[in-house]
N, C-alpha and C positions, 0 to 999 in steps of 0.2 A: 097460456104456451096453447100451440095449436096441437093435439094429438094425430095428425094426422102427419107431422112432420118428423119422423125419427131422423130421416136423413140432414135434417137444422143442426139436430144435437147430437151428434155422431161431428159434425163439421166445429161445433163448439168446443167439444170435448178434444177433438188433434189441436186444435188451435190454443186452447190451455196446458195439453204434453207438450207441444214446442217449446211453449213460453215457459216450461218449468215451473209455473207459479206457485199451484195449489198442492198442498201436502197432500199425502194419502187420504188424512180421515178426512179432508174438505171433500176429495172426490168422491168417497163412500157415501158422505151427506146426498150428493150431490146425484147422486146413483139411486140411494133410496127415494129419493123426492119427484125421480118420475119411473119410477122402478112398476107405473101403472101400464107400459108399454111393454109389456109380454111378449109381444112380437120382437121385440128386439133382447130379448134380456140375454140371449147367448151371447149377442154381440155384447154388451153391456159386461159381462163376465170378463169375457177374453180382452175387452180393452180395458178392464181393473187389472189384471193379471197382467199384462202388456206396459202397463202404464206403474203397476209398483216394481216390477225387474228395473224399468227406466231410472225410477227414484233411488234405487237402492246403488246404482253405479252412479250416480250425480253426488260424488263426496261432497264438495266443495259449494260453496255458492257463490266464490270471484271468479275469476279470469282477469290473468295480466298476460299482457305480451310486452316485454322491452324490447328496445331497436339502439342500436349503434350504427352510428351515421359512419361511413365511409370516405377515406380513411382515416381508421381507430386512431384517436392520439395515442401514446407510448406512453407518457406520464400520468399516473394517478391524477394527480393535481390539475390536472388541464380540465379534469370534468368537474372541479368545483366552479371552472369561472362561468358566471353567472352574466357577462359582458357580450357576449358570442350571440351573434347575429343567426347562427344555427345552433340547434342544441348535441353534443355529439353522443347523449344518450338521453332515449324517449321509454315513457312506457305509459300504458293503457289499462287501466284497471275498469270491468264492468262486473257490477251487483246482478247477478240474475234472477234475483228472487222481486219481482217487479211489487211486493205489497208492503217493502222494505225503505223506507226514507231515513234517511241522516243519518247512518251507519257508520260510527266513527271510525279508522283502520290506522295503522302502520305499518312499516315497510322493514324488511330489513335484505339485507344485501349481503349478496358472499360474489366473491373474487378467488377463482380455482383455476390454476393452471401453471406447470413449469416450473414447481416446486413453490409454490403461494398458496399458501390458504387460510385467505385471510376475508372477513366479516363484519358487517357493521354489529353496533351493540345496542342492547335494549332501548337503551337511551340514547335519538342521536340528538344530541347540540344542536338548534339553528333549524333542526325539521318543523315544517308547517304540519298541522292538525289537515288530516283527510278526510273528508268524508263522502259518501256514498249513498246514491238514490237509485233504487231496483231501476235497468234499465238502461240507464243513461249512461253512455262510457266518460271517466275522468280521465281526460290526457294530462299527464304528466313531464314538463320538460325538464331543462338543466337549472332553471333556480329550485325547483322541487327537489330534484333528485341532487343538489351538488351535495348537502349536509353530508349523504350519506356517505361520500369518497373522501369528505374530508378526515386528516389523521388523528385527530383528537375524538372523532366516532367511529374509528376504526379497531377492529381486535387480530390478533394473528401476524401483523405484517410490522417487520423492524422500521426504524427512521432511516434507514439508510436504504432500506428497499424503497420508502415510499417515494423517499427525495429524487432518485436514481430512475431513469427508463426500464420498463418493466421489460424481463427478457423474453428474444423473440420466440414465437410458436404461435398456438393456441391455445387462448383462456374462453373462460366461460364466467360470465356476469349475468347471475344469478336472484331473481325476487321472489318472497314469500310477501303475503300479505297476513296480517293479523289483527283478531279484534280485539279494539282497545280494551271494551268491558271485562269480556272473558277471559284474555290474555291467549283464546286461541289460535292455531293457526286456520285459514278460512281459504285458502288458494293451497293450488297445486306451487311445485319450487318453479319457477317458468323460467327457463335461459336461454340466451341469445350466445352465438359462436362469435369469437372476437382473432381475426389473424393481425398479428401485430410481425410486421418487420419494419428493423430500425435501419436506416440509410445514415453511411458517415458522412460526417462532417466535411467543408471546401480544405483543399489543400491547396497552402501559401505556396505561391512561385518566386515573384516578383513583389520590392526587391530583397534579395535571397538574406538568409537569417547573418544577423552581427555582419551585417556590409558596411564599411564608412561611405557614404551615400556626397559625393561634393555638391556643394552648394550652387545653384545657377539662378543668376538674375537675366530675366525671372523664371520665380520657381514654377518647377514642371518636374513631377515625379511622377510614373506609372505604377500603379499597384497590380497585381494582377492572381486570382487565383482561379482552383480546376474543382468543377463540382463533381461529388462523388455519388449524389443520390441514383436512385434506379426507380422505384414507383411513387415518385412525388413529379406532377405535370407543373405545378405553379409554386413556384418558391422564390423568395428575394432574399437578399442579402443587408446583413445590417454592418457597416465598417463602421469598427472603432480603433480610434488612434490617442495614445496618452504621451504624455513627456515623463522620462524616469529622470528622478532628479536623483536618489541614490548611484551613484557610478560603479557602485561596490558587485551591491545583492543581484543578482539573479533575475532579468527581466520577467521571469514566470514567476516568482515568488512574489513580484510589488506591482504585478498591473490591475490585479482587482481591488485594490486599495486605493490607485493612482486617479487622479481626477480627471475626466475624459476631455481633450483636448480639440478632436473632433470626431463627430459620431454624424453618416447618414446610409441611407436606405436606397438600395438600386436594386433594379433585375439583371444587372449587368456582370459580369464575370471581373470586370475589369475598373478603374478607377485612376480618372486623372486629375492628381491632385496639384492646381496651379494658383494661379493668381483670384483666384474669385474664391480659394481656402484660406484659413488663419496660416501666418506666415511663420514657416520655424525658425527655429534661431541656429544659428551657426554654434556650433560646439556643444549642444545640448545630444542627448539620446535619444531615441523615440521608441515605442513597442507599436507592434498593430496585430488587430483579430478580426476575422470574420466570421459571424456568426448566421448559418443558414436556416430560415425560416420555409415552413410549408404552409401555404396559404389557402384556406378554404372562403372563398368567396372576400369578405373582409376581415376575416379572423383567420388568427394564426396558431394552429394545431402542432404537437409536439410531434415528430415524425422522427427523429434523427440521435444518435449516442451522444453525449455529451451536451443536450438540448444543441444541436449544432455549431457548437463554439469549435473554431477550428484550431489549431495549435497555436502559440505567442511568437511572432518574430520580432527581431528589434534588428533597428540599425540606427547610427552616427551622423549626425546632420553638420559635416564639416565645412569649414571656410576655404581658400585657397591657401593653404599649408604645405609645404613642401616636404618633403620626409626627407632624412637626412643622406648621406652619402659615403661612399667609400669605406664602406663596414668591413670589419675582419675581425678575426680572430690572431690573439699570439700568446707566447709563453702557455702552450698548452699542457698540464701534467694530469696526472690519473686523478685530481680532482680539483684542481684550479685553471684559471682558461680570464684571461686578460683580453676586450672587448674595446676595440678603437673603431672611430667613426668621424664625419667629417659634417658640422652643423651649418647653419645661415643664421645670419644675424637676428630672422624673425625669432629663431627659436628661445624658447626660456627657462625650459628645462627637457629633460630627455628620458624616456621610458625604455629599459630594457627589459626584454621578454625572453627566455629562453624555456625547454623542456623536452623532455625525450623524443627521440623523432617517429620509434614509434610503440603503439600503446600496446595495451595484452593483448588485444584483438587482432593484432597485426596490419592495426591501419595505421596509413602515415598521412601526411600532408592535411587538406580542408578536412579528411574524414579521422584525423587524429584526435583522440578524444583525453589526451592526457593533458594535467593542466599546465597551466604556465607560472612560472616560476616568473616574478619582476622586482624591480629594482630602478629607484627614480635620482637622479644627479643631476648636476646643473654643467657638468663637466664631458669631455668627449672622450672620454677612456670609464670601462668600469670594470673592478676585477671581481670575479665570482669564485669561491674558495669551497662551495658541499657539493660538487659532484661529483658521480659514482666511476668507477676507473672502467676502461673499455667500452665506454657506453658512446653510441651515438646522440647527441643534441640538434634542436633545432632552435634558434635565436633569431631575433629581429631586433631593430629600435627604435622607436617612434620619436617624433620630435614634435612638441608643445609650442603653439604658438600664442600669439597674445589675446587670443577671442577663445582660449582653451580649447581649440583645432587640435586634434592627436595624429599624424599621420605616420605612417610604419612604414619600414622598408621593407621590401622582398624578402623573404625567410630563407636563410641558409643553413648549414648547419655544417659540423663539427665531430670528431670522434676523440676521447677522451682516450689518455696513455692506459698500460696495463698498471695493474698496482704492485708497487715496488716495494721493498723493503725498506726503504729511506721515509717511506709513509707511517712509520709502525716506529714509536719511541721505544726505549729503555729506559725504564723509573729509574731513576739515581743516578744516570749519566747526564752530566749538564754538557750542552751542545756546543761548539768551538765558533762561537759568534764574532767574526772580524766587522768593525764600521770606521769607515776612514772620512765618510760626509757627515762632518757637524754642523752643515747651514740648517739652520732651524725653520722649520714649514712654520705658514704665517697663519694659515688658516685648514682647518679639515672640518670635511662635511658628513652628513651620512651618507652610506654606502660607499666609503671610501677605504679599503683594504691597508692595515699597516705590517708591519713584521716584529716580532715580537720577541727576540731568541728563534726558534725553528716554527713559529706558529706563525699562523696569518688570521688576524682579528679582524672581523668584522664591524664598522662603527655603525650602528644605529641612531644612539641618542650623541649629542656633542653641544660643548658652548668653550667658549671661550675664545683668545686671540693669540698664539703665541704658546699658550701652556694651556691645555684641556681636559675637560673631567666631560666623563660622561658614562654612555653604556654602548656592549659591543657582543659577541659570540665568536667562537672558536669551534672549531668541528674536531675532533677526534676519531683519527683512521683504523686503529686496532678496536672500537667501538662503531662500527661500519658509520664512521662521519657523522654523529651524530652530534646537536648543535648544545654547545653550552656557555650557557650567558655567563658575560664577563661586567666588571666593572671595575672606572682608573676615575682618577683625581690629580689633578697640576700634571699628566705626563707632557712629555716634550717629543716632537718627531721630526725626522731629519725632512728634507725635499726630494729622499729615497723614501720615502715614507717608514724610515724603520724606527723603532723605539730607542731612543737617547737616553729619557732617563725618567724616571717615576717607575711606579708599580699599577701593572694589570694583575685584577687577582677577581676569583671567584668566592663567593659569600656561601657561609655553609648555611642552605634551607632544607628543615626536615619535611617539608612536601614537597620535595625535589621542584619547584619552580624556578630552579637555576638550570632548568633543563629545559632546554624550548624544546625537543621533541623528545617527550621523554616516554612518548606511547612506544617508539622506535624501538628504545632502551626495553621495557617491556616485553614489548614482544619478538626480543631477540631470546632475553633470558626462558620465556615461555617457550620456546621453539624448542630449548634444549631441557627445559624442566619438565613442562608442565603438557599433560594430555588435555584434560577434561576443563580445566577455568582459565581464567586469564582476566587482565582488566581489558584488551584491547575491543572487548566486546561489550557493547550495553542493549539492558532492553527499557523498549519506552514504553509504557503500559496506559494508554491513552483514552478517554471517558468519554471520545464523539467518533461519530463515524466516518469513513475513510469512501471515496466512488470506486477509487482505483487506484493502481501506482500512477497513473501520470498525475495524482492530483499531490502528489510527495517528490520535491524538487531538491536536490544535495549542490549547495556551492560551495564555493573554497571553504568557509568556517561555518554554514550556518545548514540546516535540514530545515527547509519550510515545508508546510503541510496545509493544505486546503481544505476543512473538513466541508460535508455535503450542506453548510449552511453558509458557504462561503466565506466563512471566518479561517484567517490562517494564526497558523503556531509555530513561532519559531526553537528549534533547541542547537545546542553546539556540535558542530560536528569536529572529528579531526582525521585527517585524509588520510587515510591507510585502515583505519579501525572499521569496523562490523554493526553492524545495527538490527534488533530485531523489534520493529513495531506491532502491538496489539491493540486493535481498535474492534472492541465490543467481537471477540473473536476472530473476524477476519487478520490475517497475520502479514507483513512485507515484511522481507529482509532488505538490508543494504551490505550489499557487499564490497571489499576491499578496493575494487574501483571504483565504489559510487554509485552503482549500477542498482537501481529500485528492480525487486522485483513480487509478486503476491506468491507467499508460498505455503496458504494456508485458508480456510473458509470458517465461518461460523458453526458450531457444533449448535444442539438443541439448545436452546435456553440461552446462550451466549458464556461472557465470563460467568465465572460460579462463584458468585459473593457469600454471606451469610444470611443475606436475607431472600436470595433463591434456592442456596443449596445449602441443605443442614450438613456439616463439617467442616466448614469451611470458615477461617478467619480471617477478616478483614486485614489483621494485623500484618500477616505474612508477606510476602513477595512473590511466591510461587517458582521456587530456587530450592538447592539443597542446602544452601545458609540460612534459609528463612522461609520454611514453608507454610502453605497454608492450612494443612490438612493436620491438626496435630491430636484431635480426639474425632470419633465418629459413634453411633449410637450401634449397638447390636443387634443387627440384623437376620441373621440366620443361614449367610451367603459367605462361602469360602470359598476364594478367589489365590487359585496357588500360579506361578507363572514360569517357562522353562522356554530350552530352545530347538528347534530342528534342527535335524541334521547340516542341512544347508545355510543355517543362521552362520551367518559372516563375521560379526562383531559381540562382543562381550556382553556377558549379564550378568552382572555381579548380585549375590544376594551375601547378607550379611550372616557370614557361616563360621568365624573365630571371632574371638573374646577383642582383640583388636576393633573391628571393623561393629562391631555390638556396642563395645565403647564411642568410636567415633562419628556412627552414624543413626539420623533422627529416627525415632520411634515415635509410632501412631499409636494412642491409646483408643481402646475399646472399651466401650461399657462393660460393668462386670469384672472389671479389674486384669481383662488379657491386654495382649498389644501384636503387632508386630512390625518389620521391620518392609520399608517401603526396596522394591528390586531397583537394581540401577541398567537402562539398556542404553550401551553406546551405538553410535551410530556416524559414519565419517561425514563433513561436506560432501554437497551433490550426490551423496550415494545411496540406495533406501535398504531396507533390511528389515527381516523379518523374525515375530519370537510368538511364541503363542500364551494365551492365558485358561485354564480352565476352571468351570464354576461347578462348585459343589454348592445346588439350592436346596435348602431343607424348609424355605418359606415361598413357595409357590404359588400360593394363594393371596398375595400381595404382592411378590417379587416376579416379573417373567424372563427368563433368562430370555429368552428372543426380543425383549425388548431395550437391554442394556447401552447405555448411554457412555461411549471414548471420545474423553475430551481433554485437550489443558487446563487447567486453572484459567488460564485468560482467555479462555473462550474456545479454540482450536479445536477444527474437528480430525479425528484421530481415524485412519483408516481402521477400522477392525469385520470381518466379517464371519460369519458362521463356519467352524471346519469341524463339524460334527454334532454329535446333541447337545455337550456342554461344555466345546471347546471354540474361542476365538481365536483365530490368525489376525495377530498385529503388524503393520505396516506403517513404519515409520520412515522417514525420509531427512537426511542431515541438510543443516544449512547452517552458515556464516560458524563455523567451527570459535571455542572456547567458549560455549554457553549452554547450561543446563534446565529445560525447563520441567514444572512439575505435570504430573498428568494425574485422572483419576477416573475409576469407572463409578457411574452411577444408576440409578433408576428413579424414576419419576411419578409421585404419589398420584389419587385423583384431582387435588386439585392443583397441581402442576409443580408443585415443588420438588426439586432433585436432592437424592441422600447419596453421601458418597459409601459406598462398598469398597472399594482400595484404592490405593493410589500408588503409584510409581516414577520414575525420574526417565527422560531422556537429555543422555548426552551427548552433543554433537564437537564432535572429535576431529582435529585435522589428521587428512587423508599424509600420511608423509610420502615421500620418494623411495624407490626400492634401494638398502640399505645392503652393500655390497659387503660380505665377507669372504675371507682368504685366507682357508686353513694350510698351514704350515707345518709339517712335519717334522722333528727334528731327532736326528740322532738315531731311526727307526721306530719312532712310535708309531701305534697302532689309529688309522682314521676311525670319526665315529659314525658308524652307519645311518643314514637317513639324516643326516644332519639337519641340511634343510628344513625338511619337514619338522622337524620338532623346535627349530628356531620359529617357524612358522604357527606352528601351534601355539607357542608362548604369546609372539607378537603381533601376529596377524590380526587377533580380536581387538588392538588397540591402535589399527592402520595404518602398522609399521609392517613392510614384506622386507624379505631376509631374500635375497639372492649369492647361495655360495659359488666359488667360481670353483676352478677345477685345483686339485689338490697339490702343494707343493712339496718336495721333501727338500730336509736341509741337515748336514751332516758337520758336525765340530769337534774338532779333538780337545780336547780335556784344556791342551797344551794353550789353547787360543781362548779360553774363557775367563772373563776377566773374576777375576772374584774380589 
């Protein structure tokens, strides 16, 4: 080395410093080897100090820079797609130590934002080994990073959240690099910001939903939809058409399971379905939808809500079948009406439909959501016997032609009469029936109505000629027109449809199956005598995820739920009943009108089970009849409940011998026990109460971290209201059911432990009860009577209104003794 070239040595050291190659001990050795340059010792000393400070600041030897393409996909599953021509996510790794080669590393992924805190597991199934060489960047694309986004390799995110689109807002995708041999982190946590915006799927226009399309020759149908995206410039649409074989079920429920009849992709918002497309069959029903797809190059990226799927429309492709004419209604009473019409020679059968003309929301016409009731007959007349008094109905009749096509008349309306006393029968008093017509009817068919005494009997099944055997039903006015099933054997009927001979009777059935609308009977009884419980409400606890309330479809007799995997699940549905569906903590309610609403979101940990929560029994049903909490461990925490002065509805504690005998107890380790409180709230309203926390175990249990939820996993709104008090807000949904709720804490392993339980009772809010006070013969009025009555009845959802006091004087001579 040339001793006269100190600047050359200095330049070499600066290069070494810039590349951060040598460790401190190597630089010291180098400086010692050239220490003979006494003229530059001061320079070397300064360099050494400066170099040492820089080495201390350089904490990690690996740099990682992630990058997400724009616009970013909104589904995590899109990041697992390895067939895209462009990478939705990339990362570059650089090992800065030039002397190290073939260093094996692994990655850790973090997804953070908008309530989601997910990260990859320590062992990522399918991830390829990664090796770094000093100074040589390693470029990673979708093929390398896809396994880190797979659901099986993520923790901290539910299957439902993974399957659905990420919520709108700002997210961060972060990576860390770990050394495989030592397990130590060797990089900073490096993040890239991801701003997600979800677009609405298309809106379907033509053909309108549930329309009857007239078949044309040649075939010529125009489909049209309206786009609703904002931040996507390159969109194509997948049009799908299916044939619906089941004419009873809602097309929404069977579309996914139906075979595709025709499918194509277009960039236009219209599609002309003509001669070149498969020919539709007259009389068949079809359903269609459109999926919007955001395109980046040749790849599809998820930028739409509901994966870009529109709602589902359906139509009937009908042949040239004329509708019946001269439709009219006659002989209208408070609960019966006779429909007449004129058919054609092409008609094989007729379908009569009727419904209340105005729904619960005040909608009429096409906006009317009321269910159509129907009957089918091959006659040109039909009698209906189960109408409601003083009610306006919409009705229409359709004619079936040979090809199965059904064509309806234009709907008309009529109004039933006021209820009269003749509709209410007196038990034990025989009616005066005079029958002069003895000409026997040759044929009785389904849908006919015969007169048996002063009861109308609707025929549902019949066999025989001249002498008939079968089944039917009648309605009973004094029981709100409930339908009671009947049977008959070898009866004879005259041409005026009057019973001539034989017996029509009910059959005793301990299960009440002979009452066709038993729920109506139960509803009537419950409305009178029951506030807290009732059989007209059903709780459905399902073990799969539901994306949204749109995935729940209510039809005439079924509830059809499509889970996040696309599978459908069907449950019985009784019109007018209410249902609460719990799906891993998310809660959905179906009201008496069949409307579906999401009424709750999942709490921390979701549904409480014996596996994830100490104190829970899997044999319980989460209600007062069969609680899931029956014994808990001793925790050192005591929780007491109470009401504010503005709490509206009752909070019941077991404070008398009767309640202690009837109410369920919860055992505590050590022989103690407590009775859960019972909190009432009316349907559609909210109420508050409080929980005071006495914590003698602050080492293990943090009062600020308590979890309030139902056993089925629904989050309960509970906020701190002071140092040791929580304010709890409950909302009433679908009266006549109760829910078991719990307060838990989470240990270091993530398992929850029950500290306390209580019950939420959803009760019916009754209309005002008007009370009239009459003071007889100078009796003294009761001061503040309305307030006193409401103090008793308001907590149960029954408001009392006391009218003006009246007085009455009756002499002893007028008393009826």
